[in-house]
N, CA, C and O atoms as a Tinker XYZ file with bonds, in Angstrom:
   544  protein
     1  N    112.198000  106.137000   95.273000    73     2
     2  CA   112.529000  105.837000   96.761000    64     1     3
     3  C    114.088000  105.445000   97.150000    63     2     4     5
     4  O    114.802000  104.962000   96.271000    81     3
     5  N    114.426000  105.587000   98.028000    73     3     6
     6  CA   115.878000  105.593000   98.567000    64     5     7
     7  C    116.046000  103.994000   98.957000    63     6     8     9
     8  O    117.090000  103.410000   98.666000    81     7
     9  N    114.734000  103.180000   99.774000    73     7    10
    10  CA   115.126000  102.059000  100.144000    64     9    11
    11  C    113.847000  101.107000   99.527000    63    10    12    13
    12  O    112.696000  101.543000   99.481000    81    11
    13  N    114.161000   99.971000   99.140000    73    11    14
    14  CA   113.243000   99.010000   98.876000    64    13    15
    15  C    113.240000   98.042000   99.182000    63    14    16    17
    16  O    114.111000   97.239000   98.846000    81    15
    17  N    111.838000   97.649000  100.251000    73    15    18
    18  CA   111.968000   96.143000  101.325000    64    17    19
    19  C    110.765000   95.413000  100.347000    63    18    20    21
    20  O    109.829000   95.703000   99.603000    81    19
    21  N    111.676000   93.975000  101.047000    73    19    22
    22  CA   111.134000   93.011000  100.403000    64    21    23
    23  C    111.055000   91.558000  101.015000    63    22    24    25
    24  O    112.066000   91.510000  101.716000    81    23
    25  N    110.436000   90.408000  101.125000    73    23    26
    26  CA   110.768000   89.334000  101.949000    64    25    27
    27  C    110.884000   88.196000  100.391000    63    26    28    29
    28  O    109.820000   87.700000  100.018000    81    27
    29  N    111.738000   87.974000   99.860000    73    27    30
    30  CA   111.632000   86.946000   98.911000    64    29    31
    31  C    111.125000   85.612000   98.947000    63    30    32    33
    32  O    110.629000   85.342000  100.040000    81    31
    33  N    111.092000   84.783000   98.192000    73    31    34
    34  CA   110.189000   84.090000   98.116000    64    33    35
    35  C    111.581000   82.450000   98.463000    63    34    36    37
    36  O    112.559000   82.163000   97.775000    81    35
    37  N    111.065000   81.747000   99.747000    73    35    38
    38  CA   112.047000   80.585000   99.896000    64    37    39
    39  C    112.733000   81.046000  101.330000    63    38    40    41
    40  O    113.523000   80.291000  101.897000    81    39
    41  N    112.378000   82.340000  101.879000    73    39    42
    42  CA   112.885000   83.047000  103.275000    64    41    43
    43  C    111.628000   82.974000  104.269000    63    42    44    45
    44  O    110.518000   83.336000  103.879000    81    43
    45  N    111.862000   82.456000  105.668000    73    43    46
    46  CA   110.917000   82.547000  106.642000    64    45    47
    47  C    109.826000   83.930000  106.376000    63    46    48    49
    48  O    110.031000   85.143000  106.369000    81    47
    49  N    108.366000   82.939000  106.131000    73    47    50
    50  CA   107.318000   84.115000  105.530000    64    49    51
    51  C    106.194000   83.032000  106.953000    63    50    52    53
    52  O    106.386000   81.851000  107.244000    81    51
    53  N    105.180000   83.911000  107.514000    73    51    54
    54  CA   104.997000   85.205000  107.947000    64    53    55
    55  C    105.957000   85.902000  109.336000    63    54    56    57
    56  O    106.101000   85.531000  110.501000    81    55
    57  N    106.570000   87.241000  108.434000    73    55    58
    58  CA   107.193000   87.568000  109.708000    64    57    59
    59  C    106.569000   89.168000  109.871000    63    58    60    61
    60  O    105.992000   89.739000  108.946000    81    59
    61  N    106.821000   89.834000  111.361000    73    59    62
    62  CA   106.319000   90.857000  111.514000    64    61    63
    63  C    107.450000   91.819000  110.980000    63    62    64    65
    64  O    107.661000   92.829000  111.651000    81    63
    65  N    108.217000   91.604000  109.815000    73    63    66
    66  CA   109.650000   92.430000  109.397000    64    65    67
    67  C    110.047000   91.656000  107.949000    63    66    68    69
    68  O    110.097000   90.439000  107.771000    81    67
    69  N    110.330000   92.788000  106.912000    73    67    70
    70  CA   110.607000   92.167000  105.647000    64    69    71
    71  C    112.436000   91.709000  106.209000    63    70    72    73
    72  O    113.134000   92.143000  107.126000    81    71
    73  N    112.671000   90.684000  105.164000    73    71    74
    74  CA   114.027000   89.712000  105.251000    64    73    75
    75  C    115.422000   90.907000  104.727000    63    74    76    77
    76  O    116.564000   91.041000  105.168000    81    75
    77  N    114.617000   91.670000  103.529000    73    75    78
    78  CA   115.485000   92.051000  102.981000    64    77    79
    79  C    115.614000   93.687000  102.433000    63    78    80    81
    80  O    114.865000   93.749000  101.458000    81    79
    81  N    116.145000   94.802000  102.621000    73    79    82
    82  CA   116.091000   95.923000  102.398000    64    81    83
    83  C    117.302000   96.602000  101.454000    63    82    84    85
    84  O    118.455000   96.763000  101.856000    81    83
    85  N    116.803000   96.977000  100.087000    73    83    86
    86  CA   118.309000   97.847000   98.922000    64    85    87
    87  C    117.746000   99.167000   99.443000    63    86    88    89
    88  O    116.627000   99.561000   99.772000    81    87
    89  N    119.106000   99.750000   99.380000    73    87    90
    90  CA   118.879000  101.037000   99.481000    64    89    91
    91  C    120.245000  101.929000   98.922000    63    90    92    93
    92  O    121.450000  101.912000   99.177000    81    91
    93  N    119.547000  102.537000   98.216000    73    91    94
    94  CA   120.766000  103.709000   97.224000    64    93    95
    95  C    120.290000  104.893000   97.663000    63    94    96    97
    96  O    119.099000  105.009000   97.952000    81    95
    97  N    121.054000  105.791000   97.752000    73    95    98
    98  CA   121.268000  107.287000   98.388000    64    97    99
    99  C    123.007000  107.308000   98.878000    63    98   100   101
   100  O    123.757000  106.347000   99.055000    81    99
   101  N    123.260000  108.655000   98.994000    73    99   102
   102  CA   124.892000  108.995000   99.677000    64   101   103
   103  C    124.967000  109.231000  101.315000    63   102   104   105
   104  O    125.912000  109.139000  102.099000    81   103
   105  N    123.179000  109.672000  101.554000    73   103   106
   106  CA   123.567000  110.082000  103.272000    64   105   107
   107  C    122.754000  108.814000  103.639000    63   106   108   109
   108  O    121.918000  108.199000  102.977000    81   107
   109  N    123.429000  108.520000  105.366000    73   107   110
   110  CA   123.412000  107.771000  105.478000    64   109   111
   111  C    123.304000  108.210000  107.475000    63   110   112   113
   112  O    124.193000  108.551000  108.255000    81   111
   113  N    121.796000  107.984000  107.685000    73   111   114
   114  CA   121.446000  108.441000  109.231000    64   113   115
   115  C    122.066000  107.075000  109.855000    63   114   116   117
   116  O    122.349000  106.010000  109.307000    81   115
   117  N    122.173000  107.509000  111.224000    73   115   118
   118  CA   122.644000  106.411000  112.250000    64   117   119
   119  C    121.668000  106.424000  113.279000    63   118   120   121
   120  O    122.200000  106.994000  114.231000    81   119
   121  N    120.439000  106.068000  113.596000    73   119   122
   122  CA   120.054000  107.009000  115.374000    64   121   123
   123  C    120.892000  106.116000  116.374000    63   122   124   125
   124  O    121.379000  105.022000  116.087000    81   123
   125  N    120.978000  106.739000  117.564000    73   123   126
   126  CA   121.728000  105.926000  118.667000    64   125   127
   127  C    120.620000  105.088000  118.954000    63   126   128   129
   128  O    119.485000  105.195000  118.488000    81   127
   129  N    121.279000  103.769000  120.214000    73   127   130
   130  CA   120.075000  103.331000  120.766000    64   129   131
   131  C    118.915000  104.413000  121.692000    63   130   132   133
   132  O    119.244000  105.213000  122.568000    81   131
   133  N    118.083000  104.252000  121.393000    73   131   134
   134  CA   116.752000  105.228000  121.853000    64   133   135
   135  C    115.998000  104.178000  122.831000    63   134   136   137
   136  O    115.728000  103.018000  122.520000    81   135
   137  N    115.710000  104.793000  124.057000    73   135   138
   138  CA   115.193000  104.150000  125.105000    64   137   139
   139  C    113.819000  104.802000  125.522000    63   138   140   141
   140  O    113.652000  105.912000  125.017000    81   139
   141  N    112.874000  104.387000  126.275000    73   139   142
   142  CA   111.791000  104.674000  126.944000    64   141   143
   143  C    112.237000  105.980000  127.723000    63   142   144   145
   144  O    112.600000  105.780000  128.882000    81   143
   145  N    112.263000  107.169000  127.304000    73   143   146
   146  CA   113.003000  108.640000  128.198000    64   145   147
   147  C    112.290000  109.684000  127.594000    63   146   148   149
   148  O    112.129000  109.822000  126.382000    81   147
   149  N    111.890000  110.378000  128.436000    73   147   150
   150  CA   111.468000  111.940000  127.815000    64   149   151
   151  C    112.459000  112.187000  127.605000    63   150   152   153
   152  O    113.499000  111.572000  127.839000    81   151
   153  N    112.221000  113.426000  126.983000    73   151   154
   154  CA   113.918000  114.856000  126.580000    64   153   155
   155  C    114.077000  114.866000  127.997000    63   154   156   157
   156  O    115.058000  114.123000  127.957000    81   155
   157  N    113.902000  115.137000  129.508000    73   155   158
   158  CA   114.184000  115.564000  130.199000    64   157   159
   159  C    114.640000  114.379000  131.155000    63   158   160   161
   160  O    114.973000  114.682000  132.301000    81   159
   161  N    114.676000  112.996000  130.741000    73   159   162
   162  CA   115.098000  111.949000  131.108000    64   161   163
   163  C    114.230000  110.899000  132.215000    63   162   164   165
   164  O    114.508000  109.751000  132.564000    81   163
   165  N    113.093000  111.773000  132.599000    73   163   166
   166  CA   111.840000  111.027000  133.367000    64   165   167
   167  C    111.802000  109.391000  132.431000    63   166   168   169
   168  O    111.256000  109.285000  131.333000    81   167
   169  N    112.315000  108.546000  132.962000    73   167   170
   170  CA   111.180000  107.204000  132.489000    64   169   171
   171  C    110.051000  107.071000  132.156000    63   170   172   173
   172  O    109.234000  107.351000  133.033000    81   171
   173  N    109.560000  106.663000  130.969000    73   171   174
   174  CA   108.457000  106.251000  130.967000    64   173   175
   175  C    107.779000  104.689000  130.986000    63   174   176   177
   176  O    108.457000  103.823000  130.433000    81   175
   177  N    106.730000  104.355000  131.473000    73   175   178
   178  CA   106.553000  102.621000  131.407000    64   177   179
   179  C    107.432000  102.147000  132.081000    63   178   180   181
   180  O    107.975000  101.103000  131.718000    81   179
   181  N    107.667000  102.558000  132.820000    73   179   182
   182  CA   108.676000  101.403000  133.887000    64   181   183
   183  C    107.797000   99.930000  134.285000    63   182   184   185
   184  O    106.651000   99.889000  134.732000    81   183
   185  N    108.768000   98.667000  133.958000    73   183   186
   186  CA   108.161000   97.746000  133.783000    64   185   187
   187  C    107.350000   96.813000  132.672000    63   186   188   189
   188  O    107.278000   95.593000  132.519000    81   187
   189  N    106.752000   97.985000  131.941000    73   187   190
   190  CA   105.975000   97.725000  130.801000    64   189   191
   191  C    106.736000   97.443000  129.597000    63   190   192   193
   192  O    107.529000   98.299000  129.206000    81   191
   193  N    106.568000   96.089000  128.803000    73   191   194
   194  CA   107.822000   95.742000  127.649000    64   193   195
   195  C    106.630000   96.879000  126.584000    63   194   196   197
   196  O    106.979000   97.847000  125.908000    81   195
   197  N    105.655000   96.501000  126.706000    73   195   198
   198  CA   105.204000   97.133000  125.394000    64   197   199
   199  C    104.863000   98.520000  125.183000    63   198   200   201
   200  O    104.889000   98.960000  124.034000    81   199
   201  N    104.498000   99.373000  126.297000    73   199   202
   202  CA   104.653000  100.667000  126.286000    64   201   203
   203  C    106.147000  100.843000  126.192000    63   202   204   205
   204  O    106.204000  101.825000  125.451000    81   203
   205  N    107.486000  100.492000  126.492000    73   203   206
   206  CA   108.351000  101.048000  126.825000    64   205   207
   207  C    109.063000  100.798000  124.881000    63   206   208   209
   208  O    109.716000  101.744000  124.441000    81   207
   209  N    108.900000   99.832000  124.157000    73   207   210
   210  CA   108.806000   99.449000  123.017000    64   209   211
   211  C    107.981000  100.635000  122.233000    63   210   212   213
   212  O    108.419000  101.080000  121.172000    81   211
   213  N    107.272000  100.917000  122.571000    73   211   214
   214  CA   106.254000  101.951000  121.923000    64   213   215
   215  C    106.961000  103.576000  122.185000    63   214   216   217
   216  O    106.761000  104.541000  121.447000    81   215
   217  N    107.722000  103.569000  123.286000    73   215   218
   218  CA   108.437000  105.016000  123.059000    64   217   219
   219  C    109.394000  104.998000  123.023000    63   218   220   221
   220  O    109.908000  106.116000  123.028000    81   219
   221  N    110.375000  103.767000  122.959000    73   219   222
   222  CA   111.811000  103.971000  122.254000    64   221   223
   223  C    111.507000  104.150000  120.606000    63   222   224   225
   224  O    112.340000  104.807000  119.982000    81   223
   225  N    110.331000  103.589000  119.854000    73   223   226
   226  CA   110.040000  103.609000  118.436000    64   225   227
   227  C    109.284000  105.558000  118.605000    63   226   228   229
   228  O    109.197000  106.247000  117.588000    81   227
   229  N    108.998000  105.918000  119.506000    73   227   230
   230  CA   108.445000  107.574000  118.949000    64   229   231
   231  C    110.192000  108.163000  119.477000    63   230   232   233
   232  O    110.543000  109.153000  118.835000    81   231
   233  N    111.149000  107.701000  120.441000    73   231   234
   234  CA   112.043000  108.945000  119.890000    64   233   235
   235  C    113.095000  108.454000  118.403000    63   234   236   237
   236  O    113.771000  109.149000  117.645000    81   235
   237  N    112.887000  107.229000  118.437000    73   235   238
   238  CA   113.739000  107.019000  117.474000    64   237   239
   239  C    113.079000  107.565000  115.476000    63   238   240   241
   240  O    113.515000  107.722000  114.335000    81   239
   241  N    111.822000  107.635000  116.275000    73   239   242
   242  CA   110.833000  108.602000  115.045000    64   241   243
   243  C    111.545000  109.903000  114.759000    63   242   244   245
   244  O    111.968000  110.329000  113.684000    81   243
   245  N    111.591000  110.594000  116.320000    73   243   246
   246  CA   111.979000  111.799000  116.349000    64   245   247
   247  C    113.694000  111.997000  115.701000    63   246   248   249
   248  O    113.998000  112.913000  114.938000    81   247
   249  N    114.280000  111.362000  115.997000    73   247   250
   250  CA   115.880000  111.227000  115.827000    64   249   251
   251  C    115.449000  111.120000  114.359000    63   250   252   253
   252  O    115.937000  112.060000  113.731000    81   251
   253  N    114.777000  110.385000  113.657000    73   251   254
   254  CA   114.537000  110.423000  111.955000    64   253   255
   255  C    114.450000  111.749000  111.424000    63   254   256   257
   256  O    115.241000  112.619000  111.059000    81   255
   257  N    113.256000  111.603000  111.506000    73   255   258
   258  CA   112.572000  113.231000  111.693000    64   257   259
   259  C    114.077000  114.255000  111.329000    63   258   260   261
   260  O    114.403000  114.745000  110.248000    81   259
   261  N    114.509000  114.302000  112.146000    73   259   262
   262  CA   115.603000  115.300000  112.457000    64   261   263
   263  C    116.653000  115.331000  111.621000    63   262   264   265
   264  O    117.208000  116.348000  111.206000    81   263
   265  N    116.817000  114.660000  111.472000    73   263   266
   266  CA   117.651000  113.915000  110.028000    64   265   267
   267  C    116.809000  114.335000  108.524000    63   266   268   269
   268  O    117.518000  114.436000  107.522000    81   267
   269  N    115.742000  114.504000  108.426000    73   267   270
   270  CA   114.696000  114.679000  107.184000    64   269   271
   271  C    114.290000  113.070000  106.676000    63   270   272   273
   272  O    113.830000  112.839000  105.558000    81   271
   273  N    114.510000  112.174000  107.556000    73   271   274
   274  CA   113.961000  110.414000  107.221000    64   273   275
   275  C    112.979000  110.439000  107.999000    63   274   276   277
   276  O    112.471000  111.333000  108.675000    81   275
   277  N    112.698000  109.098000  107.801000    73   275   278
   278  CA   111.471000  108.672000  107.986000    64   277   279
   279  C    111.475000  107.060000  108.432000    63   278   280   281
   280  O    112.509000  106.519000  108.822000    81   279
   281  N    110.463000  106.503000  108.352000    73   279   282
   282  CA   110.886000  104.740000  108.504000    64   281   283
   283  C    110.742000  104.468000  107.106000    63   282   284   285
   284  O    111.642000  103.651000  106.915000    81   283
   285  N    110.398000  104.576000  106.455000    73   283   286
   286  CA   110.231000  104.465000  105.076000    64   285   287
   287  C    111.602000  104.628000  104.804000    63   286   288   289
   288  O    111.890000  103.816000  103.925000    81   287
   289  N    112.287000  105.088000  105.036000    73   287   290
   290  CA   114.202000  105.049000  104.967000    64   289   291
   291  C    115.342000  104.073000  105.314000    63   290   292   293
   292  O    116.449000  103.840000  104.827000    81   291
   293  N    114.509000  103.519000  106.526000    73   291   294
   294  CA   114.600000  103.029000  107.253000    64   293   295
   295  C    115.161000  101.555000  106.910000    63   294   296   297
   296  O    114.324000  100.654000  106.847000    81   295
   297  N    116.689000  101.206000  106.657000    73   295   298
   298  CA   117.003000   99.783000  106.022000    64   297   299
   299  C    117.245000   98.476000  107.210000    63   298   300   301
   300  O    117.056000   97.278000  106.999000    81   299
   301  N    117.800000   99.230000  108.718000    73   299   302
   302  CA   117.619000   98.336000  109.429000    64   301   303
   303  C    117.087000   98.756000  110.641000    63   302   304   305
   304  O    117.090000   99.971000  110.839000    81   303
   305  N    116.476000   97.776000  111.791000    73   303   306
   306  CA   116.053000   98.132000  112.993000    64   305   307
   307  C    116.613000   97.157000  113.757000    63   306   308   309
   308  O    116.468000   95.963000  113.495000    81   307
   309  N    117.454000   97.705000  114.993000    73   307   310
   310  CA   117.776000   96.349000  115.652000    64   309   311
   311  C    117.468000   96.926000  117.066000    63   310   312   313
   312  O    117.817000   97.984000  117.590000    81   311
   313  N    116.437000   95.533000  117.672000    73   311   314
   314  CA   116.141000   96.088000  119.359000    64   313   315
   315  C    116.746000   94.966000  120.594000    63   314   316   317
   316  O    116.740000   93.743000  120.728000    81   315
   317  N    117.142000   95.877000  121.207000    73   315   318
   318  CA   117.921000   95.066000  122.648000    64   317   319
   319  C    116.251000   95.072000  123.696000    63   318   320   321
   320  O    115.352000   95.894000  123.876000    81   319
   321  N    116.537000   93.706000  124.157000    73   319   322
   322  CA   115.189000   93.234000  125.055000    64   321   323
   323  C    115.959000   92.959000  126.182000    63   322   324   325
   324  O    116.898000   92.285000  125.757000    81   323
   325  N    116.107000   93.133000  127.612000    73   323   326
   326  CA   116.462000   92.833000  128.418000    64   325   327
   327  C    115.487000   91.669000  128.989000    63   326   328   329
   328  O    114.290000   91.939000  128.890000    81   327
   329  N    115.783000   90.521000  129.523000    73   327   330
   330  CA   115.311000   89.580000  130.044000    64   329   331
   331  C    114.136000   88.850000  129.286000    63   330   332   333
   332  O    113.090000   88.307000  129.640000    81   331
   333  N    114.739000   89.065000  128.151000    73   331   334
   334  CA   113.445000   88.769000  126.631000    64   333   335
   335  C    113.651000   87.045000  126.835000    63   334   336   337
   336  O    114.633000   86.537000  127.378000    81   335
   337  N    112.634000   86.393000  126.338000    73   335   338
   338  CA   112.159000   84.917000  126.183000    64   337   339
   339  C    111.017000   84.744000  125.328000    63   338   340   341
   340  O    109.907000   85.137000  125.685000    81   339
   341  N    111.198000   84.230000  124.317000    73   339   342
   342  CA   110.091000   84.010000  123.471000    64   341   343
   343  C    108.711000   84.506000  123.731000    63   342   344   345
   344  O    107.977000   85.192000  123.020000    81   343
   345  N    108.528000   83.998000  124.920000    73   343   346
   346  CA   106.853000   84.121000  125.280000    64   345   347
   347  C    106.607000   85.952000  125.601000    63   346   348   349
   348  O    105.506000   86.340000  125.992000    81   347
   349  N    107.308000   86.548000  125.465000    73   347   350
   350  CA   106.909000   87.654000  125.762000    64   349   351
   351  C    106.815000   88.603000  124.224000    63   350   352   353
   352  O    106.858000   89.820000  124.048000    81   351
   353  N    106.673000   87.481000  123.267000    73   351   354
   354  CA   107.156000   88.539000  121.487000    64   353   355
   355  C    105.149000   89.102000  121.689000    63   354   356   357
   356  O    104.761000   90.186000  121.254000    81   355
   357  N    104.486000   88.396000  122.188000    73   355   358
   358  CA   103.240000   89.531000  122.305000    64   357   359
   359  C    102.789000   90.589000  122.729000    63   358   360   361
   360  O    101.928000   91.354000  122.297000    81   359
   361  N    103.741000   90.592000  124.049000    73   359   362
   362  CA   104.398000   92.132000  124.196000    64   361   363
   363  C    104.791000   93.006000  123.619000    63   362   364   365
   364  O    104.436000   94.183000  123.678000    81   363
   365  N    105.791000   92.388000  122.816000    73   363   366
   366  CA   106.587000   93.043000  122.309000    64   365   367
   367  C    105.664000   93.908000  121.086000    63   366   368   369
   368  O    105.836000   95.108000  120.869000    81   367
   369  N    104.580000   92.977000  120.288000    73   367   370
   370  CA   104.285000   93.193000  119.353000    64   369   371
   371  C    103.175000   94.272000  119.482000    63   370   372   373
   372  O    102.976000   95.216000  118.718000    81   371
   373  N    102.448000   93.915000  120.687000    73   371   374
   374  CA   101.736000   95.151000  120.808000    64   373   375
   375  C    102.119000   96.755000  121.111000    63   374   376   377
   376  O    101.449000   97.783000  121.012000    81   375
   377  N    103.726000   96.461000  121.595000    73   375   378
   378  CA   104.077000   97.920000  121.548000    64   377   379
   379  C    103.626000   98.590000  120.187000    63   378   380   381
   380  O    102.773000   99.447000  119.959000    81   379
   381  N    104.922000   97.563000  118.961000    73   379   382
   382  CA   105.069000   98.620000  117.780000    64   381   383
   383  C    103.706000   98.868000  117.204000    63   382   384   385
   384  O    103.388000   99.855000  116.541000    81   383
   385  N    102.847000   97.733000  117.574000    73   383   386
   386  CA   101.678000   97.869000  117.059000    64   385   387
   387  C    100.876000   99.394000  117.276000    63   386   388   389
   388  O    100.352000  100.107000  116.420000    81   387
   389  N    100.974000   99.558000  118.490000    73   387   390
   390  CA   100.393000  100.261000  118.769000    64   389   391
   391  C    100.827000  101.711000  118.904000    63   390   392   393
   392  O    100.213000  102.598000  119.498000    81   391
   393  N    101.875000  101.801000  118.318000    73   391   394
   394  CA   102.329000  103.166000  117.593000    64   393   395
   395  C    102.783000  103.411000  116.234000    63   394   396   397
   396  O    102.921000  104.456000  115.599000    81   395
   397  N    103.009000  102.023000  115.906000    73   395   398
   398  CA   102.902000  102.117000  113.934000    64   397   399
   399  C    102.500000  103.056000  113.257000    63   398   400   401
   400  O    103.208000  103.706000  112.489000    81   399
   401  N    101.044000  103.277000  113.513000    73   399   402
   402  CA   100.703000  104.409000  112.779000    64   401   403
   403  C    100.697000  105.947000  112.817000    63   402   404   405
   404  O    100.375000  106.929000  112.147000    81   403
   405  N    101.296000  105.546000  114.115000    73   403   406
   406  CA   101.513000  107.372000  115.257000    64   405   407
   407  C    102.154000  107.894000  114.518000    63   406   408   409
   408  O    101.928000  109.066000  114.216000    81   407
   409  N    103.409000  107.020000  113.858000    73   407   410
   410  CA   104.873000  107.459000  113.787000    64   409   411
   411  C    105.650000  106.836000  112.529000    63   410   412   413
   412  O    106.851000  106.740000  112.275000    81   411
   413  N    104.263000  106.374000  111.709000    73   411   414
   414  CA   104.570000  105.841000  110.156000    64   413   415
   415  C    105.512000  104.645000  109.953000    63   414   416   417
   416  O    106.031000  104.176000  108.940000    81   415
   417  N    105.556000  104.340000  111.127000    73   415   418
   418  CA   106.587000  102.285000  111.165000    64   417   419
   419  C    105.292000  101.628000  110.074000    63   418   420   421
   420  O    104.076000  101.500000  110.217000    81   419
   421  N    106.174000  101.332000  109.042000    73   419   422
   422  CA   105.261000  100.333000  108.170000    64   421   423
   423  C    105.280000   99.173000  108.919000    63   422   424   425
   424  O    106.288000   98.862000  109.554000    81   423
   425  N    103.968000   98.290000  108.917000    73   423   426
   426  CA   103.953000   96.673000  109.119000    64   425   427
   427  C    103.939000   95.999000  107.696000    63   426   428   429
   428  O    102.977000   96.327000  107.001000    81   427
   429  N    104.552000   95.395000  107.316000    73   427   430
   430  CA   106.166000   94.779000  108.142000    64   429   431
   431  C    106.911000   95.443000  108.400000    63   430   432   433
   432  O    106.606000   96.621000  108.212000    81   431
   433  N    107.726000   95.289000  108.732000    73   431   434
   434  CA   108.679000   96.812000  109.633000    64   433   435
   435  C    109.467000   96.503000  108.077000    63   434   436   437
   436  O    109.022000   95.941000  107.076000    81   435
   437  N    110.937000   97.179000  108.369000    73   435   438
   438  CA   112.093000   97.105000  108.057000    64   437   439
   439  C    112.738000   95.959000  108.291000    63   438   440   441
   440  O    112.352000   95.343000  109.284000    81   439
   441  N    113.697000   95.447000  107.603000    73   439   442
   442  CA   114.698000   94.411000  108.355000    64   441   443
   443  C    114.958000   94.317000  109.808000    63   442   444   445
   444  O    115.633000   95.338000  109.945000    81   443
   445  N    114.883000   93.784000  110.999000    73   443   446
   446  CA   115.021000   93.961000  111.829000    64   445   447
   447  C    115.512000   92.598000  112.683000    63   446   448   449
   448  O    115.024000   91.510000  112.375000    81   447
   449  N    116.521000   92.703000  113.796000    73   447   450
   450  CA   116.822000   91.768000  114.562000    64   449   451
   451  C    116.272000   92.207000  116.338000    63   450   452   453
   452  O    116.253000   93.360000  116.769000    81   451
   453  N    115.886000   91.016000  117.095000    73   451   454
   454  CA   115.654000   91.362000  118.278000    64   453   455
   455  C    116.478000   90.135000  119.279000    63   454   456   457
   456  O    116.302000   88.925000  119.424000    81   455
   457  N    117.749000   91.440000  120.042000    73   455   458
   458  CA   118.505000   90.460000  120.613000    64   457   459
   459  C    118.110000   90.893000  122.223000    63   458   460   461
   460  O    117.874000   92.002000  122.702000    81   459
   461  N    118.135000   89.813000  122.722000    73   459   462
   462  CA   117.947000   89.813000  123.842000    64   461   463
   463  C    119.054000   89.653000  125.063000    63   462   464   465
   464  O    119.642000   88.586000  125.242000    81   463
   465  N    119.176000   90.293000  125.511000    73   463   466
   466  CA   120.363000   90.706000  126.305000    64   465   467
   467  C    119.841000   91.037000  127.995000    63   466   468   469
   468  O    118.670000   91.256000  128.303000    81   467
   469  N    121.060000   91.010000  129.007000    73   467   470
   470  CA   121.048000   90.754000  130.440000    64   469   471
   471  C    120.484000   92.481000  131.397000    63   470   472   473
   472  O    119.758000   92.694000  132.369000    81   471
   473  N    121.137000   93.204000  130.641000    73   471   474
   474  CA   121.023000   94.263000  131.021000    64   473   475
   475  C    121.516000   95.317000  130.037000    63   474   476   477
   476  O    122.440000   95.134000  129.245000    81   475
   477  N    120.616000   96.741000  130.199000    73   475   478
   478  CA   121.554000   97.552000  129.626000    64   477   479
   479  C    121.645000   98.855000  130.083000    63   478   480   481
   480  O    121.473000   98.749000  131.298000    81   479
   481  N    121.806000   99.971000  129.829000    73   479   482
   482  CA   122.412000  100.889000  130.933000    64   481   483
   483  C    122.105000  101.136000  132.267000    63   482   484   485
   484  O    122.889000  101.310000  133.200000    81   483
   485  N    120.662000  101.135000  132.268000    73   483   486
   486  CA   120.101000  101.269000  134.009000    64   485   487
   487  C    119.173000  100.161000  133.926000    63   486   488   489
   488  O    118.898000   99.485000  132.934000    81   487
   489  N    118.660000  100.055000  135.297000    73   487   490
   490  CA   118.049000   98.674000  135.676000    64   489   491
   491  C    116.540000   98.965000  134.934000    63   490   492   493
   492  O    115.862000   98.118000  134.351000    81   491
   493  N    116.270000  100.143000  135.090000    73   491   494
   494  CA   114.773000  100.110000  134.566000    64   493   495
   495  C    114.529000  100.210000  132.655000    63   494   496   497
   496  O    113.406000  100.382000  132.181000    81   495
   497  N    115.491000  100.099000  131.985000    73   495   498
   498  CA   115.158000   99.883000  130.619000    64   497   499
   499  C    114.918000   98.627000  130.256000    63   498   500   501
   500  O    115.768000   97.854000  130.698000    81   499
   501  N    114.451000   98.348000  129.899000    73   499   502
   502  CA   113.473000   96.952000  129.093000    64   501   503
   503  C    114.089000   96.886000  127.132000    63   502   504   505
   504  O    114.408000   95.829000  126.587000    81   503
   505  N    114.109000   98.155000  126.485000    73   503   506
   506  CA   114.198000   97.857000  125.370000    64   505   507
   507  C    115.192000   99.250000  124.812000    63   506   508   509
   508  O    115.393000  100.288000  125.443000    81   507
   509  N    115.643000   98.936000  123.629000    73   507   510
   510  CA   116.545000   99.791000  123.349000    64   509   511
   511  C    116.437000   99.811000  121.994000    63   510   512   513
   512  O    116.212000   98.663000  121.611000    81   511
   513  N    116.514000  100.873000  120.749000    73   511   514
   514  CA   116.062000  100.478000  119.861000    64   513   515
   515  C    117.013000  101.467000  119.015000    63   514   516   517
   516  O    116.966000  102.684000  119.197000    81   515
   517  N    117.917000  100.843000  118.036000    73   515   518
   518  CA   118.704000  101.376000  116.654000    64   517   519
   519  C    117.931000  101.722000  115.691000    63   518   520   521
   520  O    116.985000  101.069000  115.251000    81   519
   521  N    118.307000  102.754000  115.336000    73   519   522
   522  CA   117.775000  102.786000  113.210000    64   521   523
   523  C    118.889000  102.914000  112.317000    63   522   524   525
   524  O    119.737000  103.729000  112.680000    81   523
   525  N    119.149000  102.160000  110.966000    73   523   526
   526  CA   119.855000  103.038000  110.328000    64   525   527
   527  C    118.970000  103.598000  108.783000    63   526   528   529
   528  O    118.204000  102.745000  108.336000    81   527
   529  N    119.016000  104.461000  108.270000    73   527   530
   530  CA   118.277000  104.857000  107.198000    64   529   531
   531  C    119.186000  105.127000  106.259000    63   530   532   533
   532  O    120.372000  104.994000  106.562000    81   531
   533  N    118.878000  105.497000  105.126000    73   531   534
   534  CA   119.229000  106.483000  103.548000    64   533   535
   535  C    118.586000  107.183000  103.141000    63   534   536   537
   536  O    117.355000  107.169000  103.122000    81   535
   537  N    119.315000  107.946000  102.728000    73   535   538
   538  CA   118.681000  109.492000  101.801000    64   537   539
   539  C    119.379000  109.697000  100.805000    63   538   540   541
   540  O    120.606000  109.743000  100.899000    81   539
   541  N    118.631000  109.886000   99.465000    73   539   542
   542  CA   119.228000  110.544000   98.546000    64   541   543
   543  C    120.515000  111.492000   98.731000    63   542   544
   544  O    120.998000  112.073000   97.759000    81   543
């Protein structure tokens, strides 16, 4: 196994992600910010936070697969969400949970950060996901 995920005693629990990942390997995979767009640029789920989270994660899975990786190899996820407020966590997690089985995203997730931002590159984009993985 190239990546071990865990949450040690003494850290905030429960959370929908692990706090620690230990990666061993020599091939680092970095997936750029993925959004809720199809390959032809067509927006998916405009205005729907859960739908955009799910589609951005699907696109992240495509990038990982192309590099020979999966979410099991991910040491870090970063989510950027526009107009974020804590009241939106239910819709955000609904998007994660709706697609997790389909794309092989373990729950709890690898270590993750959710960063609220004012604006992403286009007005209809609510979510952007970055991933870092390590392979042998």
